[in-house]
C-alpha positions in Angstrom: 0.1 0.0 0.3 1.4 3.5 -0.9 1.8 5.8 1.8 0.4 9.2 1.5 3.5 11.6 1.2 4.1 13.7 5.0 2.6 16.7 5.7 4.9 19.6 5.5 4.8 21.4 8.8 5.6 25.4 8.2 8.3 26.4 10.6 7.2 28.7 13.2 8.5 31.8 14.4 10.4 30.8 17.2 12.3 28.3 14.9 12.2 30.5 12.3 14.0 33.0 14.9 16.4 30.0 15.8 17.6 29.4 12.2 18.2 33.4 11.6 20.3 33.6 15.2 22.5 30.2 13.7 22.9 31.9 9.8 23.8 35.3 11.3 25.9 34.1 14.4 28.7 36.5 13.7 26.3 39.2 13.4 24.4 38.8 16.2 27.0 38.3 18.3 28.5 41.8 17.0 25.2 43.4 17.9 25.2 42.4 21.3 28.7 43.3 22.0 28.2 46.8 20.5 25.0 47.2 22.5 27.1 46.5 25.7 29.5 48.7 24.9 27.6 51.4 23.4 25.1 51.7 26.8 28.0 51.3 29.0 30.0 54.3 27.4 26.8 56.2 27.1 26.1 55.7 31.0 29.6 56.4 31.7 29.7 59.6 29.9 26.2 60.5 31.0 26.5 59.4 35.0 23.7 58.5 37.0 20.9 61.0 39.0 19.5 58.6 41.2 16.3 59.8 43.1 14.4 58.3 46.2 10.9 59.2 45.7 9.1 58.4 49.1 6.3 61.1 48.8 3.2 59.9 49.8 0.1 62.0 48.6 -2.6 62.2 50.6 -0.6 61.3 54.0 -0.1 63.7 56.8 3.5 63.2 56.9 3.9 63.7 53.1 1.8 67.2 53.7 4.4 68.2 56.7 7.3 68.0 54.4 5.7 69.8 51.4 5.1 72.6 53.9 8.4 72.7 55.0 9.4 72.6 51.3 7.9 75.5 50.7 8.3 78.0 53.4 10.9 76.7 55.2 13.4 75.2 52.4 16.6 75.0 54.1 15.0 72.3 56.5 14.2 70.5 53.3 18.1 69.2 53.0 19.4 65.9 54.4 21.2 66.5 58.1 24.1 65.0 59.2 24.8 64.9 63.0 28.8 64.9 63.9 28.8 63.0 67.4 31.5 64.0 69.9 32.3 62.3 72.6 35.0 63.4 75.5 35.1 61.5 78.7 36.8 64.9 80.3 33.8 67.0 78.5 33.3 68.6 75.5 33.6 72.1 76.6 37.3 71.5 77.5 39.1 74.2 76.3 41.4 72.1 73.9 38.4 70.1 72.4 36.2 73.0 72.1 39.2 74.5 69.7 39.6 71.3 67.9 36.0 70.8 67.9 35.2 74.4 66.4 38.3 74.4 63.8 36.8 71.2 62.2 33.6 72.4 62.5 34.8 75.6 60.4 36.5 73.5 58.2 33.4 71.3 57.4 31.7 74.9 56.7 33.4 75.2 53.7 33.0 72.0 52.0 30.5 71.6 49.2 26.8 70.9 49.9 26.9 71.9 53.1 24.1 74.7 53.9 24.3 75.4 57.8 26.2 73.9 60.4 24.7 74.6 64.4 27.5 73.9 66.7 26.8 72.3 70.0 28.3 75.0 71.7 25.7 77.2 70.8 23.1 74.9 71.8 22.7 73.7 75.5 20.2 71.0 74.6 23.1 69.6 72.1 25.1 68.6 75.0 24.4 65.7 77.3 23.5 66.2 81.3 26.9 65.2 82.0 28.9 67.1 79.3 30.9 64.4 78.0 28.4 63.7 74.7 27.5 66.5 72.2 26.6 66.8 68.6 27.0 69.5 65.9 23.7 69.5 63.3 25.1 69.5 59.4 22.2 70.6 57.3 23.3 69.8 53.6 21.7 71.6 50.5 19.8 68.3 48.7 18.2 65.1 50.6 20.7 62.1 51.0 20.6 60.4 47.7 21.3 63.7 45.8 24.4 64.7 47.6 27.2 62.9 45.8 29.0 60.3 47.6 32.4 62.1 47.3 31.0 65.4 48.9 29.4 62.9 51.8 32.8 60.8 52.0 34.8 64.4 52.5 32.7 65.3 55.0 33.7 62.4 56.7 37.1 62.6 56.4 37.1 66.0 57.7 35.2 65.7 60.7 37.0 62.6 61.5 40.5 64.5 61.6 39.6 66.0 64.9 39.5 62.5 66.4 42.2 61.4 68.9 44.0 62.3 72.1 40.7 61.5 74.1 38.1 63.0 71.5 35.8 60.5 69.2 34.0 61.5 66.5 31.3 59.7 64.6 29.2 60.9 62.2 25.5 60.0 61.5 22.5 60.3 58.9 21.3 58.9 55.7 23.7 60.2 53.3 26.5 58.8 56.0 25.0 55.0 55.9 24.3 55.5 52.3 28.4 56.0 51.8 28.8 52.9 54.3 26.6 50.7 52.6 28.4 51.0 49.2 31.4 50.0 50.5 30.5 46.6 50.8 31.6 43.4 49.6 30.6 42.8 45.7 27.8 40.2 46.6 27.0 39.9 42.1 30.6 38.4 42.0 30.0 35.6 44.8 27.0 35.0 43.3 28.3 34.8 39.6 30.9 32.4 40.9 28.7 30.2 43.1 26.8 29.7 39.8 29.1 28.7 37.6 30.1 25.9 40.0 26.8 24.6 39.9 26.5 24.6 36.5 30.2 22.7 35.9 29.1 19.8 38.0 25.8 20.0 36.1 27.0 20.1 32.7 30.7 18.5 33.1 32.1 21.1 31.1 33.5 24.9 31.7 32.9 25.9 28.3 28.7 24.7 28.7 28.2 26.1 32.2 29.6 29.4 30.8 27.1 30.1 28.1 23.9 30.6 30.9 26.6 32.9 32.5 27.7 34.7 29.3 24.2 35.3 28.3 23.3 36.8 31.4 26.1 39.1 31.6 25.4 40.8 28.4 21.8 41.3 29.5 22.6 42.5 32.8 25.0 44.9 31.8 23.1 46.1 28.7 20.1 46.9 31.1 22.1 48.1 33.5 23.5 51.0 31.2 19.9 51.4 30.1 19.0 51.9 33.4 22.1 54.8 34.3 20.8 56.9 31.5 17.1 56.4 32.2 17.8 57.9 35.4 18.8 61.3 34.2 15.2 61.6 32.7 12.9 59.2 35.1 13.0 58.9 38.7 15.0 56.1 39.5 15.7 54.7 43.5 19.3 54.7 44.1 18.9 51.0 45.3 17.3 50.0 42.0 20.9 48.9 40.4 22.1 46.0 43.0 18.3 44.9 43.1 18.2 44.3 38.8 21.1 42.9 39.2 20.1 40.5 41.8 17.0 39.4 39.8 19.0 39.8 36.0 21.5 37.4 36.9 19.3 34.9 38.2 16.8 35.2 35.9 19.1 35.5 32.8 21.1 32.3 33.8 17.8 30.4 34.5 16.1 31.4 30.6 19.0 30.4 29.1 19.9 27.5 31.4 16.5 26.2 30.2 16.9 26.7 26.7 20.6 24.9 27.0 19.0 22.3 28.9 16.4 21.4 26.4 19.4 21.8 23.4 21.1 19.4 25.8 18.4 16.6 25.4 17.7 17.0 21.9 21.3 16.1 21.1 21.6 13.2 23.3 18.2 12.2 21.6 20.3 12.0 18.3 19.6 15.0 16.5 22.1 17.4 14.9 23.0 20.7 16.6 21.1 22.7 14.3 18.0 21.2 14.8 18.8 20.9 18.5 19.2 24.6 18.7 15.8 25.0 16.7 13.6 22.5 18.7 15.2 23.9 21.6 13.6 27.6 21.4 10.7 26.3 19.9 9.7 24.3 22.9 11.8 25.8 26.2 11.8 29.1 24.4 8.4 29.8 24.3 8.2 28.6 28.0 11.0 31.3 28.6 8.8 33.9 26.6 5.5 33.3 28.9 7.5 33.2 32.2 9.1 36.4 31.1 6.1 38.0 30.3 4.2 37.1 33.3 7.3 38.1 35.4 6.4 41.7 33.9 2.9 41.5 34.3 3.8 40.7 38.5 6.3 43.7 38.5 4.2 46.4 36.6 1.1 45.6 38.6 3.2 47.8 41.1 2.0 50.9 39.6 -1.5 49.6 41.0 -0.1 51.1 44.2 0.6 54.3 43.1 4.1 54.9 45.1 6.5 56.3 43.5 9.5 55.0 45.1 8.2 51.5 43.9 7.5 52.2 40.2 10.8 53.3 38.9 12.0 50.1 40.3 9.0 48.0 39.1 10.0 49.6 35.7 14.1 48.7 35.7 13.3 45.1 37.0 10.8 44.7 34.1 13.1 46.1 31.8 15.7 43.4 33.0 13.6 40.8 32.6 12.6 41.4 29.0 16.3 42.1 28.2 17.2 38.9 29.5 14.4 37.0 27.8 15.6 38.5 24.3 19.1 37.4 25.2 18.1 33.6 25.3 16.3 33.9 22.3 18.9 35.5 20.0 22.1 35.6 21.8 22.2 32.2 23.4 21.4 30.2 20.1 24.1 32.3 18.4 26.7 31.2 21.0 25.3 27.8 20.6 26.4 27.7 16.7 30.2 29.2 17.2 30.6 26.9 20.0 28.5 23.9 18.7 30.8 21.2 17.8 32.8 21.7 21.2 29.8 21.7 23.3 28.8 18.4 21.7 31.6 16.5 22.1 31.7 17.5 26.0 28.0 16.4 26.4 28.2 13.3 25.0 31.3 12.6 27.1 29.7 13.4 30.2 26.4 11.7 29.1 28.4 8.6 28.7 29.9 8.6 32.3 27.1 10.0 34.1 24.2 7.7 32.3 20.7 8.3 32.4 20.3 7.0 35.7 19.3 11.1 37.0 16.2 11.0 34.9 15.3 7.5 36.2 15.3 8.8 39.6 13.1 11.5 38.9 10.6 8.6 37.3 11.0 6.9 40.7 10.3 10.3 42.9 7.2 10.5 40.5 6.0 6.9 40.9 6.3 7.3 44.5 4.2 10.2 44.6 1.8 8.7 42.5 1.5 5.7 44.6 0.6 7.7 47.8 0.1 11.4 47.0 -2.0 12.3 50.1 1.2 12.0 52.0 3.5 14.5 50.4 0.9 16.9 49.6 -0.3 16.9 53.1 3.2 17.1 55.0 4.4 19.5 52.5 1.5 22.4 52.3 1.8 21.6 56.3 5.4 22.9 56.1 4.8 25.7 54.3 1.8 26.9 55.9 3.6 27.2 59.5 6.4 29.0 57.9 4.1 31.2 56.4 2.7 32.0 60.0 5.2 34.5 61.5 4.5 37.1 58.4 1.0 37.8 60.0 3.1 39.3 62.5 5.3 41.3 60.3 6.0 44.5 61.3 7.0 47.1 58.6 8.8 50.2 58.8 12.7 51.1 57.7 15.8 50.4 59.3 18.4 53.1 61.0 21.4 53.5 61.9 20.5 50.8 64.9 20.6 48.2 62.6 24.1 48.9 60.9 26.8 47.1 62.2 28.4 48.1 65.3 32.1 48.7 63.4 30.4 51.5 61.3 30.4 55.2 62.6 26.5 55.5 61.8 25.8 52.7 64.5 28.7 54.5 66.8 27.0 57.4 66.3 23.5 56.3 67.3 24.8 54.6 70.3 26.7 57.6 71.4 23.0 59.6 71.2 20.8 57.2 72.8 23.7 57.2 75.6 23.7 60.9 76.2 20.4 61.9 75.1 17.8 59.1 75.4 16.7 56.8 72.2 14.2 59.0 71.2 16.3 61.4 70.1 17.9 59.3 67.3 14.3 59.5 65.3 12.2 62.5 66.6 8.8 62.9 65.8 8.3 66.8 64.0 5.1 68.5 64.7 4.0 71.5 62.7 1.1 74.1 64.1 -0.6 75.9 61.3 -3.0 79.1 62.1 -2.1 79.3 65.5 -0.5 82.3 67.7 1.9 82.4 71.0 -0.8 81.4 73.4 -1.8 78.5 71.5 2.0 77.5 71.0 2.5 77.3 74.6 -0.5 74.9 75.1 0.7 72.7 72.2 4.0 72.7 74.4 2.0 71.5 77.3 -0.4 68.8 75.5 2.9 67.3 73.9 4.9 67.1 77.3 1.6 65.7 78.8 1.3 63.1 76.1 2.3 59.7 77.5 5.4 58.0 75.7 7.0 61.8 75.3 10.3 62.3 76.9 10.7 65.8 75.6 9.8 68.2 73.2 10.9 71.9 72.4 8.8 74.7 72.4 7.3 75.7 69.1 9.9 77.8 66.8 8.1 80.1 64.3 9.0 79.1 60.4 9.2 82.2 58.3 6.7 84.6 58.0 3.7 82.4 57.9 1.4 81.0 61.1 3.6 77.9 60.9 5.5 77.0 63.8 7.6 73.3 64.5 8.3 71.4 67.7 10.4 68.5 68.0 9.1 65.8 70.0 11.4 63.3 71.4 9.7 59.8 72.5 10.7 57.7 75.2 11.9 54.6 73.2 13.8 54.0 70.1 12.4 54.5 66.6 11.9 51.2 65.5 10.1 50.3 68.9 6.4 49.9 68.5 5.9 52.4 71.5 7.1 55.0 69.1 4.4 54.0 66.7 2.0 54.0 69.0 3.1 57.5 70.0 2.7 58.5 66.5 -1.3 57.4 66.8 -2.0 59.0 70.4 -0.7 62.4 69.0 -3.0 62.0 65.8 -5.8 60.7 67.2 -6.2 61.8 70.8 -3.6 64.8 71.6 -3.4 67.0 68.8 -7.7 66.9 67.6 -8.6 67.7 70.9 -6.3 70.7 71.0 -7.1 71.8 67.3 -10.8 71.6 68.7 -9.9 74.4 71.0 -7.4 76.4 69.3 -8.8 76.4 65.9 -5.3 75.4 64.8 -4.2 72.1 62.5 -1.5 70.1 63.3 0.5 67.6 61.4 2.7 64.9 62.8 5.7 63.6 60.5 9.3 62.5 60.8 11.0 59.2 59.8 8.8 56.5 62.3 5.5 58.8 61.3 6.3 58.3 57.2 7.1 54.6 58.1 3.6 54.1 59.4 2.5 56.0 56.5 4.1 54.2 53.9 2.9 50.8 55.5 -0.3 51.9 56.1 -0.5 53.4 52.3 0.8 49.7 51.3 -1.6 47.8 53.6 -5.0 49.5 52.1 -3.7 49.1 48.0 -2.2 45.6 48.5 -6.2 44.1 47.6 -6.4 45.3 44.2 -2.5 44.5 43.6 -3.0 41.0 44.3 -6.2 41.0 42.4 -4.6 42.3 39.5 -1.4 40.3 39.8 -3.0 37.0 40.5 -6.1 37.4 38.2 -4.0 38.3 34.8 -1.5 35.7 35.8 -3.9 33.1 35.9 -5.8 34.3 32.9 -2.5 33.4 31.2 -2.2 30.0 32.3 -5.9 29.1 31.4 -5.1 30.3 28.1 -2.0 28.5 27.8 -2.6 25.5 29.4 -6.5 25.2 28.5 -7.5 24.4 32.1 -9.1 25.8 34.8 -7.6 23.6 37.7 -3.9 24.4 36.9 -3.7 28.1 37.1 -6.0 28.0 40.4 -3.3 25.3 41.7 -0.7 27.8 40.4 -2.0 30.7 42.4 -2.5 28.6 45.7 1.1 27.5 45.9 2.6 30.2 44.9 0.9 32.4 47.3 1.8 30.1 50.0 5.6 30.1 49.1 5.3 33.9 48.7 4.2 33.8 52.5 6.6 31.3 53.9 9.4 33.2 52.6 8.1 36.5 54.0 7.8 34.3 57.2 11.1 33.4 57.2 12.1 37.3 56.8 9.7 38.1 59.7 11.6 35.3 62.3 15.3 36.8 60.7 15.2 40.1 60.5 11.7 40.9 62.5 12.6 38.7 65.7 16.0 38.8 65.1 16.6 35.0 64.8 20.7 34.0 64.4 21.8 37.3 65.9 20.3 39.5 63.1 19.4 43.0 64.5 15.8 42.6 65.3 13.9 45.3 63.9 11.1 46.1 61.6 11.1 44.8 57.7 11.4 47.2 55.1 8.1 48.8 54.0 8.0 48.0 50.0 9.8 44.5 50.7 6.6 42.4 50.6 5.1 44.0 47.8 8.5 43.7 45.8 9.1 40.0 46.8 5.5 39.1 45.9 5.9 40.6 42.5 9.3 38.9 41.8 8.7 35.7 43.5 5.3 35.7 41.8 6.6 36.1 38.1 9.9 33.6 38.6 7.9 31.1 40.0 5.6 30.8 36.6 9.2 30.1 34.8 9.0 26.1 37.1 5.1 26.2 36.6 5.3 26.6 32.8 8.2 24.6 32.5 7.3 22.0 34.3 3.5 21.7 33.0 4.5 22.4 29.5 6.1 19.3 29.4 3.3 17.5 30.8 1.2 19.1 28.7 3.2 17.8 25.7 3.2 14.1 27.2 -1.1 14.5 27.7 -1.3 14.8 24.1 0.8 12.2 22.6 -0.5 9.5 25.0 -3.7 11.1 26.8 -2.3 9.3 29.9 -2.5 11.7 32.7 -0.3 9.8 35.4 2.2 9.1 32.5 2.2 12.4 31.5 3.0 13.5 35.1 6.0 11.1 35.5 7.5 11.8 32.2 7.3 15.7 33.0 8.9 15.4 36.1 11.7 12.9 34.4 12.1 15.3 32.0 12.4 18.7 34.0 13.1 17.8 37.6 17.1 17.9 37.3 17.1 21.3 35.6 14.3 22.9 37.7 16.3 21.9 40.6 19.7 23.0 38.8 18.0 26.8 37.9 16.6 26.9 41.4 20.1 26.2 42.8 21.5 29.2 40.8 18.7 31.5 41.6 19.4 30.4 45.1 23.0 31.3 45.6 22.8 34.5 43.5 19.8 35.2 45.6 21.5 34.2 49.0 24.9 36.1 47.8 23.2 39.4 48.6 22.9 38.0 52.3 26.7 39.2 52.5 25.8 43.0 51.7 26.2 45.2 54.1 22.6 46.8 53.1 20.0 45.6 55.1 17.2 45.8 52.6 19.5 43.8 50.2 19.8 40.8 52.8 16.5 41.2 53.1 15.4 40.9 49.8 18.2 38.1 49.2 17.0 35.9 52.1 13.1 36.2 50.9 13.9 35.4 47.2 16.2 32.6 48.1 13.8 31.1 50.5 10.8 31.3 47.8 12.7 29.6 45.1 13.8 26.9 47.1 10.2 25.7 48.6 8.9 26.8 45.0 11.6 24.5 42.8 12.0 21.8 45.5 9.0 21.1 47.6 6.5 22.8 45.2 7.4 21.8 41.7 8.9 18.3 43.1 6.1 17.3 45.2 3.2 19.4 45.7 2.6 19.7 41.7 3.1 16.1 41.2 0.7 14.9 44.3 -2.3 17.6 42.7 -1.5 16.5 39.2 -2.2 13.0 40.4 -5.0 13.5 42.1 -6.7 15.9 39.7 -6.1 13.0 36.9 -7.4 13.9 33.4 -9.9 16.9 35.0 -6.5 18.5 35.4 -6.9 19.2 31.2 -10.6 20.0 31.8 -12.0 23.8 30.4 -15.8 24.4 29.6 -16.4 24.8 26.4 -17.7 28.2 26.3 -14.2 29.3 28.0 -12.4 27.3 25.2 -14.1 29.4 22.6 -13.5 32.8 24.8 -9.6 32.4 25.5 -7.1 33.2 22.8 -4.9 30.3 21.8 -1.3 30.8 23.5 0.7 27.5 22.6 3.9 26.6 24.1 4.5 23.5 21.9 5.6 22.5 18.6 2.7 22.1 16.6 3.9 18.8 15.4 4.4 17.8 19.1 1.6 15.2 19.0 2.7 13.4 15.9 6.2 13.5 16.8 7.0 12.3 19.8 10.1 12.9 21.6 12.3 9.9 22.5 12.2 8.2 26.0 16.0 8.9 25.7 15.5 13.0 26.4 13.6 12.7 29.3 16.1 11.0 31.2 19.4 13.3 30.3 17.9 16.6 31.9 
């Protein structure tokens, strides 16, 4: 009988993209080199203009800041305290001469707007006379003052140190300079990632390709962000954060494609076809996962917080560029080095055999036999880890959380010793429309408020009917008692006074601003969750034509994120493992949620898409679960290990915020990849059975088709050997 001729399948766009990158490999490489060199040169020539926008329109602390900026602009700049300690007394004639000479030199430095000597303010010297402080007002905010100017200020002030006089400096600009001097965490993460990839592939060349791809993508994006900072508001902490995410995601995406390429080679395909198939399968998963991360990050715009919008845009751009690099640069590199890579892959596979894939099949079979045990234990473990997150206290770190050997921490401790803990975070009360008698009543009301250690008499501000009083709590800035004092002043003390005087009173300061920020995040969080989870679920539903899979993914992602925030709360909020206890940075939860929710889709899509392929081929739900896990389990755990070391390396940073990011992201990826993807997802897919792929007909007609598999995947089953090599 004559067989009908095979039906020609038109190459997909991804297939054609891979073919183009192979044919024009040198052009693609040259373009990427030119892009990296060009944007880096432009960034160095233009320079950065990072600015931390912590404005919170509609909040009381922001209204107070706006009033000060409008009526007393000299007070709107950052302040630095030069703290002096001398056991013989700071008023000693010799000590005083040295201090005054030093302050005279400081007054001549650039960006110094005003200097208030401790000898001109009796309240700036402790009762025992051994501790005093000078207040230096800068002409701009902490992030807008060049680091070189701050370093010169530190050096000039500490020239007076010695012979019994201790000189320390505190302030946000001082802390920023000290944090910038930390260990390069990115280098440690890259080195650890390279070690893991070498063990995985058995070849330095093979291991280096995903890292090279990530470096090109992150380096190019970093230059773009530097240029963007001159025309848009980009926070100063954006570069290390985007490098953290970009390196993790870039290596991850390139690894997923390279692993499929390796699998195709070991299945007997030639190098060209292996690269095209890898891009046409894993490449589709990378595109979907990348856009999911972008959607989650852009969901931060729903919060309406200027401090986060620039960060979200920069990190989203980083993810997009890493995705493009994985789809264009990596195929070109595979073509250039294909022969050498193929020989090393073949030799490594011959040494290691195919037992690795068989181990994942045995794990899948074990989960399939008793799905409820791993499902219950895993979910309980994650839920227990998530419990501390419900007691998370949000705020902002201050010098009290800095290492003890830093000048900012020593200045903080000296001030607390000499003037009480509240001096490190005074509250600011501004009275509007009150006369002198009302000002006296304000001072009396503040002094009688519970939790107030001291308050300055209201001082007029300019020619307007504005007066300002500094309120010193009896507790440290990060103590809950200080937050309760803010509420007491706003809800009880000042409203009653306003009724009596007809004036208006505003409470601000660092603690009040942190409380306002936390409240703004909490109020807008439900809408943010609805947008991110809703859009991601719709995308998954369109891809896998399933109702249960998106619901499962959303629930498990939320559990993983909750557990990671619970661990962050235990370590940084409760002080576990010797870490100084304090509040979790106010925007950490939403940033971790946006990043992790998107990243978790990488593994969800990569794992479930392979299950989906097998489901189309065999129609056997259990076989689909087993072969999907066997084909991707090794890659997912390796990719997760790389992300964990890249994120975890930021625990080495001196910046407490980056430490919290690193720990939260590392824990979330570990739980998501090891516990959820390797145990919970196989168990739930076993329990769902064929129902996992059910979608109502009306939804099937309405939803767009977003294919992640080759058009011929049903007719061209992948050889079984491929699933055992990853």
